[in-house]
N, C-alpha and C positions, 0 to 999 in steps of 0.2 A: 278432805283432804286430796282427794283426786282432782278437784277444781284448782287447788293451789299448784299442784304438780303440773297440770296441764297449762297453766299460765306460763309456769316458769319453761317448761319446754317450748311452748310459743315464742317467749322472748328469746330463748336460745336460737331457734329455728330463724327468728327475723334478724338477730345478730349475724348468724352465718350467712344468711342471705344477702345481707348489706354487705359484709366482708368479701363474699363471692362476686357480688356485684361489681365491687370496687376494683377486685383482682381483674374482672373481666374488662372493665373500662381502661384498665391499664395496659392490660395486653393488647386490646384494640387500637389504643394509642400508640403502643410501640409499633405495631405492625404498620399503622399509617405513616409513622415518621420513617421506616425502612422503606416502605413504598415510594415515598417521596425522595429519598436519598438514591434509591435505585433508579427511578425516573431521570433524575438530574445527571447521575453518571452515565446513563443510557444514551441521554441526547449528546454529551461528551464525547462518548466513545463513537457514536454514529458520525460525528464531525470528523474525528481523528480518522476512521476508516476511510471517508470520504477523501480526505487529504492524502492519506497513504495509496488509495487507487489512483488519483492523479499523480502521484510520484512515481507509482509504478508504471504507468502507461508512457510517462517522459523517459523513463529508464529503458523501458522496452523500445522506444523509438531511437534511442541512443544506441541501443546494442544492435539495432538493424543498420544504422548508419556506420556503425564501426565495421560490421560484417561486410558491408558492401566496400568500405573502404580497403579492408583486409583483401578482398577479392582483388580490386584494383592494383593494390600493390603487388600481389602474387602474379597478377598478368604482366605488370612492368617488370617485375623479375624475370619472368620467362622471356619477355622481350629484349632486356638487357644482355642476359645470355645468348641471344641469338646471332645469327650471321646479318640478318638484316639490321640490326641495331649497329653492327659495326660499318655496315655499308653506307648507312644514312649519316652516321657521325662522321665518317670520311668525307662524304660528300658537302655536308653542310659546315663543318667546320675547317676540314683541311682543303676542299675544292677538288678532291681527287675524283677522276673518272675513269671509267675503262678505256682500255686501248682504242677500239672501235666506235666509240661513242661520240656522238656530235651534241654539243651544247649551243643552245640558242638562248641568246640574252637579249629582252626587250629594250628598246632605245627610247 
């Protein structure tokens, strides 16, 4: 009877081994599929990251240009509020001069 029992135990072990082997195969297959999906998504994310970096660089350039423009506007605002601006405008648009000033015109 020990021989029959040993054969039955051997059959049970084979069935467990086959079932375990199939489970391991499925686990490996799922892991490979997941690795493939992650790789594909990684490529897409890298492309998006490069695109975002380019956009960020372009926006940084625009920010610098706008800051420079803001400085120019502030300088112009200071100039417009000064006496020099009033004098220049009076000379150019109204043709006004100081009393002792002599104007030479080219012929």
